[in-house]
TORBASE-273498 format. One record per residue: residue in three letters; x negated, y negated, z negated of N, C-alpha, C in turn. Coordinates in steps of 0.05 Angstrom, whole numbers, plus 5000, padded with zeros to 4 digits. Example, Ala and Ser with C-alpha at 12.3 -4.5 7.8 and 13.67 -1.06 7.14 Angstrom:
# TORBASE-273498
ALA473651144844475450904844473650664844SER474350454858472750214857474249994843
# end
This chain:
# TORBASE-273498
UNK407717597157406917347145404617227160UNK404516957159402216807169400916677145UNK398616777137397216687114394916497122UNK394316297106392216107113391015997088UNK388915837092387515707070387215417077UNK387915237059387914957064386414797043UNK385114587051383614417033380714377041UNK379214217027376514167034374714407031UNK372414397044370514627043369714677014UNK370114927006369515006978371814956959UNK373914826968376114766951378814856963UNK378715056980381115146994383015286975UNK385615266981387615416967389015606987UNK390215826976391616006994394415906999UNK395315947024398015867031399316057051UNK401815997056403516157074404915957093UNK404916027119406315857138409215977140UNK411215817133413915917133415115907161UNK417615997164418916017190419515747202UNK419415537186419815267196417215117202UNK414915257199412315137204411214977181UNK412415007158411414867134409415047119UNK407414917108405515067091406615077063UNK406615317052407515367024405115457008UNK404915346983402615396966402915666952UNK401015846955401016116943399216136919UNK397915916911395815936891396816026864UNK399416016858400416126833400516426834UNK400216546857400516836861398016976869UNK396116836881393616966889391416746888UNK389016826879386916636876385816546904UNK385516726922384516666949384916916966UNK384216896991384417117009381617227015UNK381017457003378517587008378617856995UNK377218057006376918316993379618436986UNK379918516961382318656952384818486954UNK384618226955387018056956388318066984UNK387018197004388318237029388618547034UNK388518697013389118987015392119017022UNK392819247033395619287040397419257016UNK396519356993398219336968398519046960UNK396418886962396618606954398418456973UNK398218516999400018387018402918457014UNK403418707006406218787000407318616976UNK405618566957406518396934407218116943UNK405618006961406117736971408617736989UNK409017947003411317967021414017967006UNK413918056981416318066964417117786953UNK415417586957416017326946417817176966UNK419817046957421516876974420016626981UNK419316577007417816337014419216077004UNK421816077002423215836994422615766964UNK421615966949420915916921418215786918UNK416715776939413915666938413915366943UNK412115226929411914936934411114876963UNK412414676975411614577002409214396999UNK407314437017404914267018405414057039UNK405913817031406713607050404513547070UNK402013527061399713467078397513657071UNK397413887084395314087077392513997083UNK392213797101389513707108388013917124UNK385513947118383814137132384814427128UNK384714577150385314867149382615017150UNK382115177130379615327129379815597143UNK377615737143377716017153379816167138UNK381216347151383516487138382516687117UNK379916747116378816897094376616737081UNK376516747054374516587040371716697044UNK371516957045369017097050369717377061UNK367717507071368117777082365917967072UNK366618207064364518397057362718457081UNK363918487105362518537129363818387152UNK362218277170363218147194362118307218UNK363718507226362918687248363818577275UNK362418657296363018577323362718807342UNK364218797364363918997385363018857411UNK360918957423359818827446360718947472UNK360818787493361418877520363919057521UNK366118957508368419127505370719057523UNK370318877542372318817563371018897589UNK372419037606371319147631370218927649UNK371718707652370818487669368518337657UNK368318317631366118187618363518357622UNK363718617618361418787623360418747652UNK362318737671361518697699360118437703UNK361118217691359917957696357117937685UNK356418097664353718097653351818277668UNK352918437687351318627702350818887687UNK352218927664351719157648353619387656UNK352719627652354519857656356519867633UNK359019937639360919957617359920157596UNK360020087570358920277550360620527548UNK359220747541360620997538361721027510UNK360620877491361620867463361520577455UNK363120497435363020217427360220127418UNK359519887427357019767418357619597393UNK356419677371356919547346354619367337UNK355219137326353218967314354618797293UNK353218627280354318457259353618167263UNK355317997252354717717248354017687218UNK352317507211351917447182354617337171UNK355317427147357817327136357817027131UNK355416907129355216617125355916457150UNK356416597173357216467198360216387196UNK361716497178364516447176365116147173UNK367016047188367715757187370615717194UNK371615477190374415417195374915387225UNK377515417232378215417260378015147274UNK377914927258377714657269375114517260UNK373414667246370914547237369014517261UNK367214317260365214297282363514547284UNK362714617308360814827313358114697316UNK356214777299353614647298351714807317UNK350614677337348714797355346014797340UNK344815037335342515047318340014917330UNK338114867314335514757324334314957344UNK333114857364331715007385333615167403UNK336215117400338115267417338215147445UNK338215317465338515227493340715377508UNK341815597496343715757510346115827491UNK347315627480349715667464352115757482UNK353715937472355816047488358316097471UNK360516147484363116177472364216447477UNK366016547459367216807462369816827447UNK372116797460374616837447374917137441UNK375917197416376117487409378617527391UNK379717757393381717847374380317957349UNK380917837326379817937301381718127287UNK380518337275382118537260381118527231UNK382918507212382218507183383118777171UNK381218907158381819167146383319127120UNK385319297115386919277091386819517072UNK385419727081385219967064382620107070UNK381320217050378820357054379120577075UNK377320557095377520737118374920897121UNK375121157120372921337124373921587138UNK372721647161373521877177376421867184UNK377321647195380021597202380621697231UNK382921817235383621897262384621657278UNK384421677304385421457321388421417318UNK389821637314392721627311393521477286UNK391921487265392521357240391221077237UNK389421007255387620787250389020517246UNK391220467260392520207258393920177231UNK394420387216395620367190393620257169UNK391120227177389020117159388619817164UNK390219697181389819417188391619247171UNK390319047158391818847142393118637161UNK391518557181392618357199390518287221UNK391318077236389717997259389317697258UNK387217597272386717317273385117247298UNK384916997303383216887325380416857315UNK378416937332375616897326374316777351UNK372516587347370716497367368016607360UNK367116807374364416937368362316767382UNK361816537370359816347382357116487382UNK355616457404353116607408350916417419UNK348416487413346116357425344616567441UNK344816557468343916777484340916817485UNK339416597483336516627482335716777456UNK336916687433336416817408337217117409UNK339517167422340717427423339217627440UNK338417527464337417717484334417687489UNK333417447489330617397498328617407475UNK329517397451327717397428327017677418UNK328217877430327618147421329218227396UNK329118477389330518567365333418587369UNK334918557347337818607348339318347354UNK341818377363343518157371344217967348UNK344018057323345117907300344017627299UNK341517587306340317317302341417117323UNK342517217345343817027364346816987358UNK347717107337350617097330351216977303UNK349216897288349616867260349116587249UNK348616387266348016127255350516017240UNK350115847220352415727207354315607226UNK356915657222359215567238359615737263UNK358115947267358416117291360616317288UNK362316297267364516487264367116347257UNK368116157274370716037268372916257268UNK374416257246376316477242379016357232UNK381216437244383816327237385016187261UNK387016017257387815887232389416067212UNK390516287222392116457205391116737204UNK391616877182391517167181394417257185UNK394917367208397717457215397917757208UNK399717817189399818097180400618287203UNK399718527200399918727222402818767231UNK404718737213407518787220408618587240UNK407218367244408018167264406818207291UNK405018407294403718457320404518727329UNK406418737348407518987357405419167371UNK403619047387401719197402399219027405UNK397019087391394618927393393218957421UNK394219137437393119167465394819027485UNK396518837476398218687495398418397486UNK396018277482395917997474394217827493UNK395317597501393717417518391517287502UNK389217257514387017117501385816917521UNK385216677510384116477529382316277513UNK380616147528378915937517378515717538UNK379015467529378615237546376115097537UNK374515007556372114847551372414577564UNK372514367547372914097557375214077576UNK377414207569379914197584380114387608UNK378014537613378014737635378315017623UNK380215177633380515447624378215617636UNK376515717618374215887628374616177621UNK376216247601376916517595379916547594UNK381016737609383816777611384417067617UNK385117217597385417507600387417607580UNK387417867576389017987554387718237544UNK388618317521387118537507387518807520UNK389118827541389319077555386819137571UNK385118937575382518977589380419087571UNK381019137546379019257528378319537538UNK375719597536374819867542375520057520UNK375119967495375920117471377919947456UNK380320057452382419917438381919907408UNK383619747394383219707366383219967350UNK385120147356385320397341382820567345UNK381820567370379420727376377020607362UNK376820347361374620207348374520277318UNK376820257305376920307276376220597271UNK377420787286376821067282373821127287UNK372721017308369921057314368120957292UNK368620707284366920587263367020747237UNK369320857231369720997206368221267205UNK367321357228365721597228362821547218UNK362021297218359221227212358921057186UNK361120937178361020757155363720747142UNK363820647117366320607103367220317107UNK369520287119370720017122372319957097UNK372219707087373519647062375419407066UNK377319367048379119137051377618877052UNK378418707071377118457075375018457097UNK374118697105372318707128373718597153UNK372218467170373318357194371818467218UNK373218527239372018637264372818457287UNK370818337300371318187324371018387347UNK373218417363373518647380372418607409UNK370918397414369818357440371218127455UNK369818037476370817807491371217867520UNK373217737533373617787562371517627579UNK371817657604370017517623370517217621UNK368517057630368716767630366816637611UNK364916787600363016657582360916507599UNK359516317587357616157601355316317613UNK354416527599352216697609352916827635UNK355516887640356317027664356916847688UNK356916587683357516397705355116367724UNK355716297748353616237768354015957779UNK352315757772350115787753351115807724UNK349415907707350115937679350715657667UNK352415667646353315417634353215467603UNK352115277589351815317560352715067545UNK353315107520354414897503352414667498UNK353514427497351914187491353514027470UNK352213867454353613697435355813537448UNK358113527435360413387446362413557462UNK361713807468363513987481365914057463UNK368214097475370514177459371614447469UNK372014627450373114897456375914917443UNK377815017459380415087449380715387453UNK381315527431381115827430383815937422UNK384916117437387616217432387816527434UNK389316647416390316917420393316907415UNK394717027433397717017433398817107406UNK400416927394401816987369400116937344UNK397516877348395716857325394716577321UNK395616387337394916107333392716017352UNK391815767347389915637365387715497348UNK385315517357383015387345382215147363UNK380814957351379614737367377114647353UNK374814667367372314587356370814407375UNK369414207363367514037377364714117369UNK362914127388360114207382358513957374UNK356813997354355013787345352213907343UNK350213727345347413817342346713857313UNK345014047307344014087280342313847271UNK342313797245340613577235337613647239
# end
């Protein structure tokens, strides 16, 4: 299934994208997509519904983030070999974990707001993983069975806030609109191999990131298993699994976001995002 949320900010409804590309209204069956409503059991109940029985939404309008909210917005840093190389960092021996504030979550076509005092805004196409079952001390062999689905994420970053201000990375990752997510939550049964997906990002019509998930240092199963040794993952948690090379920080000379820039963000089979940057008020 390809699940989505449509409507104005704060008034989104849950929907399903059918095989003909039409949006079908799921609001009679589920209140929204978050937490337990994206558990594996809840998704099985939705899967049993005949899409043809659902009302067609003629004009869905705005598409929101594919999740209304997230218990945790986790991220993995320096997880593509070529990206680690472009930053001058040694490839990590274990996954580097950090978080984005859950308030960074935004829609796939919403503007990205460059925060006040920002000078080094950057882009990061990422494969997002949504957890569908409580995971604690999970083996790598079993880890993918805990996945509800996958989505596109742009892990928008402010490098000065992240790196030069000291402390943890979270403050360079968490400004409002720094977490465009969607357009769809694609259930795990539609993704044969999460380590064989093309990922790309265009900036103002120029392809700056062009890779695939096989370049990950730690694959999805290893990430989930590793994280579950230290914390309990719960339904609705999202994990941004790292970005490939081609970020602005790694360019020579470096290149950073300015108001009016346009980003087009893609992960194979999971849809496309498009954001324009605007200055904060």
